[in-house]
N, C-alpha and C positions, 0 to 999 in steps of 0.2 A: 187713379187710372193706372192701368198697367200694360202689358204686352198683348197685342192681338195676333194671335198665331195659330195656324191650323196643323203645322208640322215643324219639324226641325228647320229653322230658316237659314239660308245662305248668308242673308243680309238683314240686319236690324236697323230700321229707320229711326233716327232721333227725332221726336216730334214735339220737343219743347217749344219752338217757335210756332208750330201749328196749332197749339193749344192756346195761344194768346186771344184775347178778346178782340183786338183791333189789327186788322191785316194790312201791312204795307207790302212792298215787293218781296222782301225776304220772307215774311210770314206766308205770303201766297205761294212762294215756291215750296216751302215745307208742307203746306196744307195739301197742294196738288201732288207732291210725290208721295206723301203719306196715304192719300186716296188711291192714286192711279198705279203705283208700282205693285201692290198686292193684287189689285184687280187684273193687271197684266200677266202676272206669273204667280198664281195661287200657290202658296207653299213655299216659294222661293224667298219671300219678303215677310217679315213681321214688323209691327210698329210698336215702338216703346213711348208710351205717353207718361208725362210726369204727374205726380200727385197734384191735385187742385191747389192753386196758389203758387206753384212753382214754375210757371211759364215765363216769368220775367226774372229779374236779378236774384230772386231768392232761389231760383232753380239752378244756380251755377254749381252748387254743391251736389245736387242730384246728378247733374251732367258730368261732373268730374269724378264722382265716386260710385254712385248707384248704377248709373248707365253702364259703364264698362263691365262692372260685375255681373249685370244682368246679361250682356252680350256673351260673356264667357260661359254662364250657366246654361243658356240656351245652345251654345255650341255655334254661334254664328260666326263665319269666317271674316265678315266685314261689318263695320258699323257706318252707315251713311248718315252725314251730318249736313243738313241742307242750309244751314244759317250761320255761317262764318266761323263758328267755334265748335271744338270738339274736345272730348276727354284726352288729356295728355298721356294718361297711363293705359293706353290700349294700342296695340301694334297693328290693328287691322282698320284703321280710320280711313274713310274717303270723306273729304270735306268741300262743300261748295263755298267758296270764297267769292262773294258778289263784287266787291272791290277791295281797295286798300286805302280809302279816302281818310280814314282815321290816322293812317300813318302820313300821308302826303299832306293833309291839312288838319293837324291836331286842334288848330286855332278855331275850327268850326264847331268844336264839341266841348262839352264839359271837361275839366281837367281830370276828373276820375275815370271817365269814359275813354279819353285818349290814352291815359297811362295804362289802363287795363288792356286795351287793344295793342298798345306799343310792346307790351310784355307777352300777350297771349298769341296774337296773330301770326308773327314769324315763327314762334314755337310750334303752333298747330300745323302750319304749312310745312315746315321742315321735317316733322315727324310722320306726317300723312303718307300712306301708301300712294295716294293720288290726289291731287287738287283738281276739282272742277270749278269752271267759272263761266260767266254768261256772255262775254264778249271778248274779242281780241284786245280791245282797250284794256279791259281788266286784267287779261293774262299778262300783258306787258308791264302793268302797274304792279301786279303782285310779285312777278319775277324780280323787278327792280327794287322792291322795298323789302322783300325777304330773303333774297339771294338765291332762291331755288332755281333749278334749271327749267327754263320755259317748256322743255319737252315732257316735263312731269305735270304740266297743266293742260287739261283738256277743256275746250270750250263747247259748251252746250247752251244754246239760247233758250230762254223762257218762252212761255207760250200765251195765247189768249184763250180765255174760257168761251165756250160756245155761246153762253149767256150774252155776250157783247155783241149786239146786232142793231141795225137801224130799226128793227121791229120791237125793240125792247120797250117797256111801257114808260114813256117819258111823261105822260099825263100824271101817273100815279107819283112819280118822283117830284114832279113839279108841285102837286098838291101837298105831299108830305113835307116838303122843304120850303114851302112858301116862296115859290118862284113864278109870279104872275107875268113877269116881262121876259123878253128874250134876253139870253145871256151867253157869254163866253165863259168857258170853264178852264179851271187849272185843277189838277189833282197833285197836291204835294204837301208834305209836312212844312212845319215853320222853321226848319233849320236854315242856317245861313246859306248853304250850298244851293238851296232851292231858289235863292235870288228873288223872292216874291216883291221886294221894294221896287224893282225895275218896272213892275207893272202898272205904277201910278199914272204914267202918262197914257198908257193904253186905257186904263179905267175912265180917265177924264174925257178922252176922245170918244169912247164908247157911250158914256153917259149923256153926251151932247146929242146922240142919235137915238136914244131911248133904250141903250142895251146894258145890261149890267155885266160886271165881271166877277164871278164867284169862285172861290177857292174852297175845296174839299181836302181834308187831311187833318191828322192828329197833331197835337203839340206833345212832345216828349222831352223830359228834363235834360236828356243828354245832348239834344239838338243845339242848344244854345239859342240866343236871341236871333230874330230874323223874320218877324212876322210880316203880315201883308200891310201895304200902305192904306191910307185914307182912300176910300173910294172902291176898295175891293171888299166885297162881303165874304166874311169867313163863315162857312157852313159847320166847320169843325169836322169831327169824324162822321162820314156818311155810312150807314149800315149797309152791309155787302149786298143785301137784297135790292137796295134802291140804286146801287151804283150803275148798273147798265142802263136804266131809264135816264139817269142823270146825264151820262155821257151822250145818249141818243137824242136828248132835247136840246143840246148845245148848238149854237150857231157855229162855233169854232173852239178849239182847244189849243192852249198855249203852255208850254213848259220851258221856263227860261233858265234851267238850272246851270250852275257853274261847273257841276261835275255829276255825271250819272254813270254807273257801271253797266247800265242797259237801257232803261227808260221805258218800262213797261206801259205806264199810262199812255204814251204815245200810241203804241199799238193798239190798246184797248179803245182809244178814241178813233183810230182808223177803222177798226173792225166795226165800230158803231156808225160808220158813214159821216164822221165828222172831220172838216179840214183841220190840219194840224200845223202849228207853229212851234218850233223847238229851237233851243240853243245849239250852236255849232261846237260845243264843248263835249268832252268826255266821249263816251259811246254813242251819243245821240245820232251823229251823222251815220254811223255804222248800223244802228237799228232802224233809223228812218229812210235811209237811202234818199231817193229823189222823190219820195212821197210826202214830204213836208217842206215848209219854207224854214229854212235854217238862218238863224240870225246871231249876231254878235251880242252876248247877253249882258254887257256892260253898257249898251247904248239904248236907254229908254225910248229914243225917238225911232230907232230902227225897229225894236220890238213892236211899239205901237203902230207903225206903218205896216208891219207884215200881218198884225192881227187884224187890222182894218181890211186889208186886202183879202184875207182869208174869209172875213166875215161879210164883206159888202161887195167885193168884185165877183159877179157871179161865173165868169170865165174861170177865174182862179179856183174858185170853191169847187166848180165841177170837175176840174182836173185834179184837185187835191183829194176829193171824195173817191174818185175812181182808181187814182194810184194808191190811196191808203188802203181801201178795201183789198186791192190786189196784193199789197205788201203784207197786211195782217194775216192774209189767208195762207201765208208761207210759214206761219208760227202757230203751233198748237201744243197744248199741254200733253196730249197723247204722244205727239211726235217727241217731246221733251223726255217724257217717261221712257219711251222705247230707246232713246239715244243713251240715257243713263243706264238702262238695264244691259244694252249691248256693251258698254264699256265695263261694266262691273262683272257680268256673267255670261254674255254672248260671244259671237263671232269676233267682235272688236274688243274684246276683254283686254284691259290694261293692268289688272291687278290679280 
């Protein structure tokens, strides 16, 4: 895979994360920017895709060595890196750092992953022309852990794809994933920071009422232990085509994370017309506003109480559905792309 470009680009987009088979929030950012920026400004952007098999760890050498050489050869003024890391030997980097959790909580990750980020993330941030991030919470965390001036960090929130809607095909998702009963959904990997064990009490309380609690998300080696408790059904990674229907069919959504740089699944659930329960940690209060029930994530009883209210109390559910759809409507990937473009090349240009 190579560069897709119609003219000499001003900005080359690093698509290593966009080429991955499974999309989490970071990969979705990369995929959306790789698609929407060239569509927004044809000729201004080119997209650099890694060779097959180099989207994950094996692609670090491509990112550090081949990618900057390609940017120079094309004459690109800037290299946009949407997934935390960037080549150190290029002086035109703009990097999207989603959070600094590997620096603030290295115990939540494998030793090798934490050590790599401890070495790379501050260096990438300090050498970048500009750092973008996804929330004020992440901006403050990045500044505190890397020592860079917060004024060099621009906040651009992520978006919600138009596919996430109450009209998404819930029946197809239910059939494909074998979900015959009503269910409450969480979308999260198995890492410690996702705090899935706290959902055990909620799962038991829901089971007594004939409702399942299901968890969608991948397990990655660097996440460390932290899987779902007994009573929570793990779906594993759900294909992207089924994800809107999976959200739309849920009675409620819960994200009990101990740390989130943004919390994109909460907005996807809101756009799908699903009542949301979220942790009161990290950026989740900033992202959710008053459109979710925010709870202390270390208290299984409070998490269970909020999930039952969102699921069974019709007055609460109606309020959350309306507030959630209004909240999600404020976020869109086209708006994200326009904001990034304005910072890089437009009237709000910062580099």
